N, C-alpha and C positions, 0 to 999 in steps of 0.2 A: 504494500500500500504506500510505502514511502515514496516510491517512484511516481505515484499518481498525484502527490502534492503539487508537483510542478505544473500540472494541468489546470489547477484552480485559478480562476480569476473571477472577480465579482461580476463583470459584464457577461462573461460566458455562462456563469451560474444563472443569472436572471434570464438570459436568452433561452437557454435550454428549458428552464423551469416553465417559462411562459409558453413556449412552443409545444411542450409535451404534457402540460398539466392535466388536461382531460384524459389523455391516454394513460398516464402514469397512475392516476387515482389519488384520492385524498390521503391515504397512508404514506405514500412515497413523497408527495408534495409537503405534507405536514412535517414529516421527519426531516426532509431537506431544509425546510424553513426553520425548524427548531435549531438545527445545527448552524444554520446561517446566523440566526439572531444570537445564539450563545457565543458564536465566534466574535461578535461585535463587543463583547464585554472586555473592558480594558484590563481587568484583573484576572483574566483567564490564564491558567498556567500554560507554559510552553508545550508540555506534553499533550495536553488537551487540544491546544491549537493545532499542533501537527496532526493529531488524529482526525480532527474535523477537516482540515485542509486536504488530507489524503482521501477521505471518504467523498468529499465534495468534488475533488479532482477526478475520482473514479466516475462519479455521477455525470460529470461534464464530458469526460473522455468519450469520443465517438466510437471507439472500438472496444466495446464491452465483451465480457465472457459470453453473454447472451445478448444478441443485437436487440436494441430497444424496439425495433419495428416488428419483432417476432410476435405474432398474435397471441395474446393471453399471458405470455410468460416473459415478455421483453424487458420488464422492469424488475423481475425477480432478483437478479444479481445486484441491481442498484439498491433495492430495498434491503438486501442482505448486508451490503457494505455500509449503507447509511445506518442500519439498525445496530450493527456492531459498534460503530462510532458513537451512536446515541447511548447505548448501554455503558460505554466507557466514560462518557462525559455527563451522564445523567445527574450527577451530584451538583453540577453547575447550572442546571436548567431550573429556573425559578418561574414564578407566576408571571412576571413581566415578559420573559422570553415566550412563554406559552401564549400570552394574550396577543403579542405582536404576530406570532405565527397564525393564530386563529383569525385575527383581523384580516390578514392577507388572504387566507382561505375564503373568508366570507366575501371579501372584495372580488375574488375571482370566481367563486362557485355559488355565491348567494348564501342565504341563511341555513340551507339544508345541508349542513356538513356534520360529520361524526368523527371526532378525534379520539373516541374512547379506546379503540384498539391500541393506539400508540400511548395515550395517557396512562393506561393501566400498567404499561411496562416501565413507566418512570416511577 
């Protein structure tokens, strides 16, 4: 995953997330947003920062283990990478981070969102 860190950029993150949000689904998008917003915390430890950058870099990288365009399973590997990172940095995710991520989901998908699958793992 350390190799993937170099593929992260904020512009590429937002570009991919906006382009594939509907296909990826709420869980993938919410997990990516949680990682993005926790990455913005100035007091985030370096190890957590590297973990997040690697996961988001993998998410952005166009040559995934499972191509994103593969019907039904294309984002499985992305969710796996994002989920591992989320688990490792969960202690740094507070209500402020969650509310920012949920607000962005509502902005994109409307009020009919369900983040319980991801929130239960935190």
